[in-house]
PASEGU-693853 format. One record per residue: z, y, x of N, C-alpha, C in turn; residue in one letter. Coordinates in steps of 0.2 Angstrom, whole numbers. Layout:
N
+-------+-------+-------+-------+-------+-------+-------+-------+-------+-----+
!   n_Z !   n_Y !   n_X !  ca_Z !  ca_Y !  ca_X !   c_Z !   c_Y !   c_X ! res !
+-------+-------+-------+-------+-------+-------+-------+-------+-------+-----+
!     Z !     Y !     X !     Z !     Y !     X !     Z !     Y !     X !   A !
...
+-------+-------+-------+-------+-------+-------+-------+-------+-------+-----+
END
This chain:
97
+-------+-------+-------+-------+-------+-------+-------+-------+-------+-----+
!   n_Z !   n_Y !   n_X !  ca_Z !  ca_Y !  ca_X !   c_Z !   c_Y !   c_X ! res !
+-------+-------+-------+-------+-------+-------+-------+-------+-------+-----+
!  1018 !   700 !   885 !  1012 !   699 !   883 !  1010 !   692 !   882 !   M !
!  1005 !   691 !   877 !  1003 !   684 !   875 !   997 !   682 !   879 !   H !
!   997 !   677 !   882 !   991 !   674 !   886 !   986 !   671 !   881 !   K !
!   980 !   673 !   880 !   975 !   671 !   876 !   971 !   665 !   880 !   N !
!   972 !   659 !   877 !   968 !   654 !   880 !   962 !   652 !   876 !   E !
!   956 !   653 !   880 !   950 !   651 !   876 !   948 !   644 !   878 !   E !
!   946 !   641 !   872 !   944 !   634 !   873 !   937 !   633 !   870 !   R !
!   933 !   629 !   873 !   927 !   627 !   869 !   928 !   623 !   863 !   T !
!   923 !   624 !   858 !   924 !   621 !   852 !   922 !   613 !   853 !   S !
!   917 !   612 !   857 !   915 !   605 !   858 !   913 !   604 !   866 !   L !
!   915 !   599 !   868 !   914 !   597 !   875 !   906 !   595 !   875 !   N !
!   903 !   596 !   881 !   896 !   594 !   882 !   895 !   586 !   881 !   K !
!   900 !   582 !   883 !   899 !   575 !   883 !   900 !   572 !   876 !   D !
!   902 !   576 !   871 !   903 !   573 !   864 !   896 !   572 !   861 !   L !
!   896 !   567 !   856 !   889 !   566 !   853 !   887 !   572 !   848 !   P !
!   892 !   576 !   846 !   891 !   581 !   841 !   887 !   587 !   845 !   E !
!   887 !   587 !   851 !   883 !   592 !   855 !   877 !   590 !   858 !   S !
!   874 !   584 !   856 !   868 !   582 !   858 !   862 !   586 !   855 !   E !
!   857 !   587 !   859 !   852 !   591 !   857 !   848 !   588 !   851 !   R !
!   847 !   582 !   850 !   844 !   578 !   845 !   850 !   575 !   841 !   N !
!   852 !   578 !   835 !   858 !   575 !   832 !   856 !   568 !   829 !   P !
!   850 !   566 !   828 !   848 !   560 !   825 !   847 !   555 !   830 !   D !
!   849 !   556 !   836 !   850 !   551 !   842 !   843 !   549 !   845 !   K !
!   837 !   553 !   843 !   831 !   551 !   846 !   831 !   554 !   853 !   R !
!   829 !   551 !   858 !   828 !   553 !   864 !   822 !   558 !   864 !   A !
!   822 !   564 !   868 !   817 !   569 !   868 !   810 !   566 !   869 !   S !
!   810 !   561 !   874 !   804 !   558 !   875 !   801 !   554 !   870 !   S !
!   805 !   552 !   864 !   802 !   549 !   859 !   800 !   553 !   853 !   N !
!   800 !   560 !   854 !   798 !   565 !   849 !   791 !   563 !   847 !   R !
!   789 !   564 !   840 !   783 !   563 !   838 !   778 !   568 !   842 !   P !
!   772 !   567 !   842 !   767 !   572 !   844 !   762 !   573 !   839 !   T !
!   758 !   579 !   840 !   753 !   581 !   835 !   747 !   577 !   837 !   V !
!   744 !   573 !   832 !   738 !   569 !   833 !   732 !   572 !   830 !   T !
!   733 !   577 !   826 !   727 !   581 !   823 !   729 !   586 !   818 !   G !
!   724 !   589 !   815 !   725 !   594 !   809 !   720 !   593 !   804 !   F !
!   722 !   595 !   798 !   717 !   595 !   792 !   720 !   601 !   788 !   H !
!   715 !   603 !   783 !   717 !   608 !   779 !   719 !   605 !   772 !   Q !
!   724 !   608 !   768 !   725 !   606 !   762 !   721 !   609 !   757 !   D !
!   722 !   608 !   750 !   718 !   610 !   745 !   718 !   618 !   744 !   E !
!   723 !   621 !   747 !   723 !   628 !   747 !   721 !   631 !   753 !   D !
!   718 !   627 !   758 !   716 !   630 !   764 !   721 !   631 !   770 !   G !
!   727 !   629 !   769 !   732 !   629 !   774 !   732 !   624 !   779 !   H !
!   733 !   625 !   785 !   733 !   620 !   790 !   739 !   615 !   790 !   W !
!   738 !   609 !   791 !   743 !   604 !   791 !   742 !   600 !   797 !   V !
!   748 !   599 !   801 !   748 !   595 !   807 !   749 !   588 !   805 !   A !
!   745 !   583 !   808 !   746 !   576 !   807 !   750 !   574 !   813 !   E !
!   756 !   570 !   812 !   760 !   568 !   818 !   760 !   561 !   819 !   L !
!   762 !   559 !   825 !   762 !   552 !   827 !   766 !   548 !   823 !   S !
!   772 !   551 !   820 !   776 !   547 !   816 !   774 !   545 !   810 !   C !
!   768 !   548 !   808 !   765 !   547 !   801 !   766 !   552 !   796 !   G !
!   771 !   557 !   798 !   772 !   562 !   793 !   767 !   568 !   795 !   H !
!   767 !   573 !   790 !   763 !   579 !   791 !   768 !   585 !   790 !   T !
!   765 !   591 !   793 !   769 !   597 !   793 !   764 !   603 !   792 !   Q !
!   765 !   607 !   786 !   761 !   613 !   785 !   763 !   618 !   791 !   H !
!   758 !   621 !   793 !   758 !   626 !   798 !   755 !   632 !   796 !   L !
!   758 !   636 !   792 !   755 !   642 !   788 !   755 !   648 !   793 !   R !
!   750 !   652 !   792 !   751 !   659 !   796 !   751 !   664 !   790 !   H !
!   757 !   666 !   788 !   758 !   671 !   783 !   763 !   677 !   785 !   Q !
!   760 !   681 !   790 !   765 !   686 !   792 !   767 !   691 !   786 !   P !
!   773 !   693 !   787 !   778 !   693 !   792 !   783 !   687 !   792 !   P !
!   782 !   683 !   787 !   787 !   677 !   786 !   785 !   671 !   791 !   W !
!   779 !   670 !   792 !   777 !   664 !   796 !   771 !   667 !   801 !   Q !
!   773 !   668 !   807 !   768 !   670 !   812 !   765 !   664 !   816 !   S !
!   760 !   662 !   814 !   757 !   656 !   818 !   749 !   657 !   819 !   R !
!   747 !   663 !   821 !   740 !   665 !   822 !   736 !   660 !   826 !   A !
!   740 !   656 !   830 !   736 !   651 !   834 !   733 !   645 !   830 !   W !
!   736 !   644 !   824 !   733 !   639 !   820 !   726 !   641 !   817 !   V !
!   725 !   647 !   817 !   718 !   649 !   814 !   713 !   648 !   819 !   L !
!   714 !   647 !   825 !   709 !   647 !   831 !   708 !   639 !   833 !   D !
!   702 !   637 !   832 !   701 !   630 !   833 !   702 !   628 !   840 !   P !
!   701 !   632 !   845 !   703 !   630 !   852 !   710 !   630 !   853 !   G !
!   714 !   634 !   850 !   722 !   634 !   851 !   724 !   628 !   847 !   Q !
!   721 !   626 !   841 !   724 !   620 !   838 !   723 !   614 !   842 !   R !
!   717 !   613 !   845 !   715 !   607 !   850 !   720 !   607 !   855 !   I !
!   722 !   613 !   858 !   727 !   612 !   864 !   734 !   609 !   861 !   E !
!   736 !   610 !   855 !   742 !   607 !   852 !   742 !   599 !   852 !   K !
!   736 !   597 !   851 !   735 !   589 !   850 !   738 !   586 !   856 !   I !
!   743 !   581 !   855 !   746 !   577 !   860 !   753 !   581 !   862 !   G !
!   754 !   587 !   860 !   761 !   590 !   861 !   766 !   588 !   857 !   Q !
!   772 !   587 !   860 !   778 !   585 !   856 !   779 !   590 !   850 !   P !
!   782 !   587 !   845 !   783 !   591 !   838 !   790 !   589 !   835 !   F !
!   794 !   593 !   834 !   801 !   591 !   830 !   799 !   590 !   823 !   D !
!   799 !   584 !   821 !   798 !   582 !   814 !   804 !   582 !   810 !   C !
!   804 !   587 !   805 !   810 !   588 !   801 !   811 !   582 !   796 !   G !
!   806 !   578 !   794 !   807 !   572 !   790 !   810 !   567 !   794 !   W !
!   808 !   565 !   800 !   811 !   560 !   804 !   819 !   562 !   806 !   C !
!   820 !   568 !   807 !   827 !   571 !   808 !   832 !   569 !   802 !   A !
!   829 !   569 !   796 !   833 !   567 !   790 !   835 !   560 !   790 !   Q !
!   832 !   556 !   793 !   834 !   549 !   793 !   830 !   545 !   787 !   G !
!   832 !   539 !   786 !   829 !   535 !   781 !   830 !   538 !   774 !   P !
!   826 !   537 !   770 !   826 !   540 !   763 !   832 !   537 !   759 !   V !
!   834 !   531 !   761 !   839 !   527 !   757 !   846 !   530 !   759 !   S !
!   847 !   533 !   765 !   853 !   537 !   766 !   854 !   543 !   762 !   D !
!   849 !   545 !   759 !   850 !   551 !   755 !   850 !   550 !   747 !   N !
!   850 !   544 !   746 !   850 !   542 !   739 !   857 !   538 !   737 !   L !
!   859 !   539 !   731 !   865 !   536 !   729 !   863 !   529 !   726 !   G !
!   869 !   525 !   725 !   867 !   518 !   722 !   864 !   518 !   715 !   D !
+-------+-------+-------+-------+-------+-------+-------+-------+-------+-----+
END
């Protein structure tokens, strides 16, 4: 019989397995500072990093009914938010020479 040795693909202490691959500490995550509606009436979150993020409620593709309720939107202000733009890094890293 052949013994099957299972090995993990990544060790927990390797940088590849960090929760935030862009090296930001979780405490430095941007927070929601407010909301506004775009020209089409969709809600947009304003983030402390200066970026914005559309938060559409379009079931079944996007289910965010909370964004339609003013009280629930207010509860999100000050909450951490994973900004996709910040995770991409500086724009110059994505451009060629």
